N, C-alpha and C positions, 0 to 999 in steps of 0.2 A: 522657442517653440510658440509661445503666446504672441510674439511679435508677428511671426509669419501668419498665424491664424487670423490676427486682426487685419493685416494687410490683404490677405486673400478674401476675407469677408467684405471689406470695403471695395476691393476690385470687382468682386462678384456683383455687388449692388450697382456700381458704376457701369459695368458691362451691360447688365440687363436693362437699365433705365436710360442710359446715355450711349454707351459704346455700340450696342446692337443697332439702335436707330441710326446712328451716324454711319455705320458700316453699310446698312441697307441703302441709305440715301446716296452714299458714294457709289455703290455698285449699280444702283438704278440710273445714276448719271453716266457711269462708265459704259454700261451695256443696257440701254433702255429697251423695253419690250412693249411698245404701245399697243393698245387695243384699237382695232379698226371698227369704228362705230358708224352705223348708218340708220336713219329713221326706218322703223318697221313696226308693224302691228299684227303679230301672230296672235292666235287665240290664247288667252290666259285664264287660268283658274286660280282665284284668290281663296286660300284656305285659312279658316280661323277656328282655332280650338278655344272653347269657352267653358269656364266653370263659374257659375254664379256671377255673371257680369251684367246684371240688369241695369246697373247705373251707367254703363258706358256703351253697351252693345248697339243701341239705337243710333247714337252719334257716329259710331264706327261704320255701320252699314250705310248710313246716309253719305258719309265721307267717301266710301268706296264706290257708291253708285253715282257720285258726282265727278269722278275722275275724268280727266280729258283723255278719253279712249273710246274707240268705236263700240257702241252698246252691244252689238251682235257678236263681238269678239271677246267678251268678258263674262265669266260666270263667278258667282260667289257661293262658297260652301261653308256653312258653319257646323262644326261638330260640337254639340252640347255634351260635355263630359259629366253626365249625371247631375246637371244643374237642377236645383229645386227652389230657386228664388224668382221664377217668372221669366228667366232668360229665354226659354223656348217660346213662350207666348209672344214675346217681343219680336223674335226672329220671324215667327210665322206671319206677322203683320207685313213683312217684306216679301212674302212668297209670290205675290202677284207682280213683283218687279224682278223676278228671276232668282231670288235668293233661295238656296236649298238648305234645309235643315236635316242633319243626321244626328241621331242620339246614341251615345255610347253608354251602355249600362251593363254592369256596374261601372263606376268611375275607375279609369285606368291611366289617366295622365295625358299630357300633350302628345307624346310620341306615338302612343297607341291611337290617338285621335287622328293624327296625320296618316298613319298606316291605313286607317279605315277610309279616309277621304280620298287618297290618291287614286286608287283603282276606279273610283267613280267620277274622277275629274276628266273632262274632255279637252282641256287646254293643252297646247303644245308646250307651254311653259307653266310652271307652278309658282305662285307667289304666296309667301308665308307672312301672315299678319297676326299680331296680337289683338286681343279683343278691345284694347284701349288705344290702338295705334291710329293716329290721324295722318294721312298722307297729304303732301302738297299736290295740287291738281295735276302737275306735270310729272309726278314721281314715277308713275307706271311707264310712261313714254321714255323717260330717262333710263329706267332699268332695262327695258327690253331692247333698246338700241344697241346695247353691248352684245346681244346674242347674234347680231349680224356677223360678228367674228366667230367663225366655227370652232376656234380654240377655247372659247369661253363656255363654261358649263354652269357657273354659279355667280350671281351678282348680289352684293349687299349694298344697301343705301346708307344714308347718313342720319343718325338719330340726334334730335335736338331736344334736350330736356327743358321743360317750361314750368313756370309757377302756375298757381291757380288762375291768375289773371291773363295767362297766355303769353306772358313775356318770358324771354329766355332766362333760364336759371343761371345764377352766377356763383354757385357753390362748388365744392370740391368735386362732386360727381360730374358736373359740366366741364370743369377744367380737365379732369381725367379723360373724358371723351374727346376733347379737343386734341389732347396729346395722342390718343389712340388713332384719331382720324388722320393726323399728319403722318403717323407711321404707316397706316393703311395706304395712303397715297403713294408712299415710297415703295411699299411692298407690291402694289399693283403695277407700278412702273417697272419693277424687277421681274415679276412673273405672277405670283399668287399671294393673296393675303392669308394670314393664319387664323384671324378671328373675324366673326361677322356679328351683325347686330341682332338678328333673329326676328325683329318686328317688321322689317322691310327687306326681305330676301326673295330672290327668284332663281329658279334653276330649270334646266331642261327636264321634262317629265321622264324621258327615257333613261335618265341617269339616276333617278330616285331609287334608293335601295331601302327595303323595309328594315326597320331598326328594332332592337329589343326595347321593351317598355322603359327600362331604366337608363337608356342611352340618351344623351343630350342632343336633340336634332340640330340645334344651332351650331353645334361643334362637330359632331360625327358626320353629318350629311355632307358638309363641305369637304371633309377629309376623304370621304368616299369618292367625291367628284375628282379630287386631285389624284386619288389612287387609280382612277380610270383614265388618267392622262389629260384631263381638262384643267383650265385655269379657273381660279376663284378670285374675283376682282371686286374692287370698291368703287361705287359710283357716287361721288360727293354731291351731285345735283339731284339725286333722288332723295327727297327730304321726308323725314318722319318726325312727328311731334308726339312726345309722351310726357305726362306729368312726372315731375321729379318726386322721389320718395322723401317726404319731409322729415319723418322720424328716423333717427339713427337705428332704432331697433328694426324697423322695416327693411332698411337698406342692408343692415348687417345680416339678417336672415336670408335675404335674397342673395347676397354675396356668398354666404356659406353654401347655400343650395347650388349655385352656379359652379363654385369651385369644386364641390364634392362631385358633381356630375362630370366636371372637366377631368378630374383625376381618373375617374372610371373610364372616360372616353379615351384618354391618353393610354390607359392600360389596354383597352380593347383594340386601339389602333397603333399599338407600339411598333408594328412593322414599319410604319412611316417614320418613326424616330431613327431607324437604322436602314433606311432605304438605299440600296446600292444604285438604283436607277434614277433617284431624284435627291442627290446629296444636298442641293441648295435648299429644298423645302425641308429636309430633315433638320438642317441647321436652323432654319427659321422656326420650326416647331419646338426645338429644344430651347432656343433663345427667347422667343416671344411668349411661349406658353408654359412649358415645364419649369424652366428656371424662374420665370415670373411668378408662378404660383408657389414656388419654393423659396422665394426671397425672404420669407420670415426666418428661415434658417440662417441666412447671412446676417440678418438683423440681430438675432439672438446671440450668435457667435461673436459678432462685433462688440456687443454690449459686455458679454462675459469676459472676453479676452482683454478688452479695454479696462474693465474693472480690476483685473488681476495685474495690469501693468501701471496702475496709478502711481506707484513709487519709482517708476522707471524714467521719469523725466517730465518737465513742464508740458511738453507737447501732448503727452498721453493724458495728463490731467485736464488740459483744455478741451481735448477731443471728448473726454468723458462728460465734461460739463455741457458741451454742445448736445451730446446724445440725450442727457437727462433733461435738458431744457426742451428739446423737441418732444420728448414723451410727455412732459408736464403740459406743454401746449396742447398736444393731442387729447389728453385726458380732461383738460379744463376748458377746452374750446366751447362746449355746449353751455357751461356756466358763464363764460365770458360773453357769449352771445346774448344770454338773458340779461346781462348787465349793459347791453348796448355797446359792447366792445367787440367789434367784428372787422375782419379783413380777409380778403380772398386767400392770402398766403396762410393765415391761421386755419382757415377752413380746409385748404388743400392738405396741410399737415395732418389735420384730423382725418381726412378721407384716406390718405395714404396709410395711416395707422389702422383704420378700420378695414381696409382691403387686406392688409397683411395679417391682421388678427383673424379675419374670417377665413383666410387661406389656411392658417395654422389649425383652426377649429375643424375645417373640412378635411385636412390631411389626417387629423386624429380619427375622424369618423371613417375615412377611407381605410386606414390601417386596421380598424376594427371590423371592416367588412360591411359597414352601413351604407345603404342606398336610399335615395329619395326620388320617388316617381311622381307624386302629386304634391300640390301646395295650394295655399290660399292666395288668390290674386292680390298683388300689391302688398302682401304681408310676408311672403316667403314660405 
């Protein structure tokens, strides 16, 4: 019994992180579904929800105002979510350049802020930006070109994590995003992506659906678009730059928050997990999201079953040693880094562990019925 449990756990891990991506790549090659892109410049509304972002909001607004896009066809709306650090005053400095400030009081979170802003947006397309997101000058043009294809309802860009000096980050977070982006390329070629970035997304305004305050807009809104029969795609040439979270604690809190809201989103949108009209996307949602977030179960079962099989042969003993070694690396990597012992493989192992530990923590909160609507920027 333990042998089967061990094999099933290992197969589950291999399927989620290797098998599913390989199958998607094969299917996208077998039956490609390319997006028809043409240059276009419809009116767009850039929506930014901000809570106490005085350190970054000015740079973000300057960045959006300098984008390569016709000035008369772009509007910027900032929703201050009860900010009390001077964010509002900074935004008002840009009002003479067409930036609009809305204030949400009392504080209610990003989703409520977007629900407030969308009815006041005049653009044909909505663009969602975080308060610390810096776009490449061509990003907006690259995003909107995809909407010349009438089947496309939602487009997400490519996030590049950078260090304080502006250079690309080489840590586990960046490596994980590279992996995700390769998968998104394949999913786009097949039909629709399952996950989006959130800081550089665009959608047709008439497809926007008001969400509950506790729902994750970066997750639920794209699912609503798929539910309406449109494609959600990835545009790798629409580039977004964000600072990497340097502290493990910050990254961990952010990952717990995202995973918790994702569990609730999957619960709210469970109809898509068993969709009779879109079996392909249901399979993608199970494989890329639900099983990915539940991978910690495979890890725990693999460790326990392997432990109970230590006396069953040399192969099981060696496998257990490998598992223990990986966990020791994950736990000691911060200490090794302080000792100037660092390598991208060690950091990736640490990040993989952090992601799955955060998912386990979030799942525990989900089972207890806990929800998180608001958070502190870059702290989680």
